[in-house]
N, C-alpha and C positions, 0 to 999 in steps of 0.2 A: 525397474520400478520408476526411475526418473523419466525414462522414455515413455512409459505409460502415462505419467502425469502430463507430459508435453502433448501427447496424442489426445488425452481427455480435454485439456485446456483449449487446444485448437478446434476440436470438434464442438466444444461448448460455444466458442466464439462464432464459428461458422453457422451453427444451428440457430443462434439468436439473430444473427444478421439476416439469415434467409427467412426466418419466420416473421420478422418485423419489416423486411424489405428496406432496411436502413444501412447506411455506411457507419464508419467508426470515427470518433474524434478522440484524440489522446493529448493530455498535457504532458509534454516530455521535459523532464527536469534536468537530465544529465546524470541521474542516479541509476542504480542497478535495477530497481523495481520497474520504473517506467521503460527502461531499455528492454527488459525481458518482455514486458507487456507488448511493446511494439514488435519485437521479433516474433512473438506468438501470433499477433494479429496479421503480420505479413504472411506467415506460414498458413494462416487460416483463410484469408480472403484476398491476399495480394495487395500491393502498394496503391493501386488506383482507387481502392475503396476506403482508404485511410487518410485522414487529415490530422496534422500535428500542429499544436500550438505551444510555443515556449513563452512562459510568463515570468520573466526575471524581475526581481526587485532591484537588482543591480547586476551589471555585467560581470561575469567571472568565468573561470575555466569550465564550470559545469555547463554554462550556456554554449560555449564553444564545442564541448563534447557532444551536446545534444544536436547542434547544427550539423556536425560532422556525421553523426549516426543517421540523421534523417536524410542527408545527402547520399550516404552510402546505400540506403534502401530505396532511394528514388521516390520518397513520399513528399507530397506537397506540404509546406509548412509556413508559418508566419511567426514573427516575434513581436510580442506586445509587452511593453514595460508596465508594471503595476505600481511603480514608485509614486507617481503623482496621486493616484487614488488612495494608496495606503497612507501617505503623508497627510492627506486631507483630514484624517481622523485625529491627527495631533496626539498620538498615543506614544508615551515613552516607555511603558512597561513592555519588556521583550516578549512575555508569554501572551499577553493580550494582542500585541502587534502581530505575533506569529499566527494567531487565529484569524485576525483581520486579513492577513495575506492569503491564507488558505481559502477563506470565503470569497474574497475578491476573485481569486483564480477560478473558483467554482462558478461564479456568476458569468465570467467571460467564457468559460468552456461551454456552459449551457446555451449562451447566446450564439456562439459559433456552431454548436451542434444543431440548433434550430435552423440556422442559416443553411447548413449543409445537409439537412435531413439525416442526421447522424445520431448515434448513441454515444454517450460519454463512457469511455473505457477506463475502468478503475485500475489501481496499482497496489491495493492493500494486500499484503500477504497474511498467512495464517498466524504468524508470530505477532504481527502488529494488531491483528484482530483481537486475539485473546488478551493482549496487554492494553487494548484501547488506545493504541498509539496512532491515532488519526483524529482529525478535527471534525466534530459533528457539523454537518451542513457545509463542510469544506472539502477536503480530499475524501471524506467518507460519503459524499453525495455523488453517486455515479449510477450508471444504468446496468453495468455488469462487471463482475470481479473475477477475472480469469486466474489470478494468483492465489485465490483463497484456499486452495488445497495444498499450498506449498509453504513450508517454513522459510525463514530468511536464509538459513543454511542451504536449503534446497534451491532457492532462487539463485544463489551464487553458483551452485553446481549445474543447474539448468542453463545458466548463462554461458558456461563453458561448452556445454553440449550444443548450444545454438550458435556457437562461434562468435560471440560478441567480442569487441575489441578489449584488450587486456586492461585498458584504462578503467573500465567499469568494474573490473574484478579487484582492482587495487585500492579503490576508495573506501574509507571508513563510512559505514552507513550514516547518512545525515539527511535531515529534511531541509538543510541549507537555510535555516530561518534566521540565524545571526552568525557573526564571525566566529569560526571555530566550533560551532555547535555540532555534536554528534548524537546519534540516537542513544547509544549505550551510556554516555556520560549523563545525558538528560534523565534517563530512566533509572540509572544506577544498577543496571542489569546487563549481563552479557548475552548476546543472542545465542552463542554456542550452548550455554547452560539452559537458557529458556527453551531452546529447540529440543534439547535432550529430554526435558520434562514433558513437552508436548508430544514427542514421539512415544514416550512411555504411556501417556494417556491413550493415544490411538492404538498402541499395541494391546492395551488392556481391553478396550471396548470394541476395537476393530471396525469402527464406523463413526460417522459424525453423530454427535449426541446433542441433546438440549443443552444450552449453554450453562444452565444451573448445575449440571453434573460435574462440570470442570471445577467448580468451587469445592465440591465434596472431595474430589480427587486430590486437589492441592492440600486441603485440610488433613486428609488421611496421610499424605506424604509428610506433612509437617509433624504430625503426631508420632510418626514412626521413624523420624530422623533423630539420631542421638546427638547429644551436645558436642560430640567429637567432630561431627561434620558441620561446623558452624557456618561455613561459606554456603553449603547447600541449603541449610536452614534459612539463611538470609535471602537467598534467591527465591525460595518457595514462598516465604512471607511477603517479599517484595512483589512477586507475581500475583499473589492472592489479593494484596491491597490494591494494585493497579486494576486487576480484573473486576473487583467489587465496585471500585470507583468509576468504572467504565460501563457498567451494565446499562446505564441510561442510553448509551450509544448503540449497544448491541441488541437490546430488547426492542420490540415495537413501541411506538409512541403511546403512552397512557391515554386512554380515551373512554368516554362514556357512550360511545356509539351503541345504539340499540341492536340487539341481535335480531335477525330476520326470523 
């Protein structure tokens, strides 16, 4: 099944690049998702059609890991610090500042994509999508999303199959937005539990569905979970809350555009 997902993702990437006659540009963070996205892109179109940009707020081990990975694949890359741009906003709130960082990175990626006649390759996986764990007009602003059929758990498993260095498998998932930040601590949810519920959803419906159906599925699970399983109940209610609060990211932009 995982090999099938790898094949579909690489075919998806190859098809879009061929139809658009464009190369690919990726923001490589040093985390597992962007590393897997790069590995899939290499498999799909080869290193010569991929440009990599690293956009650190500060230098750390993630940047070194990203540089080492890009070198190992032989892809062209550049490092651009976003520190001066972010600090120009004079924002002390860590959550607002995190969104500024994501949107600054998006702006630079699209400028570099235009320069290189390239599409911006996304790194959002299925777990992050349903939880809304991405910044609107930040890392959510991309041209194609090859990881969207994979939960976070599957991304780690696919990384092993693709032979990524062990350092990427040992890191706690983190957007690296502030010192010590991790995805699970910020959300108050564990990916293993979230992914188990998402797998149940797909097993039940056996296909991608309209996003609103996921809310009904979660509510049904909540209603049928006994008080004895409090941890599961907390995970389900936490997922449902994040999902509903993130529908503005998932659904199309509200508009009064006249129908033709």
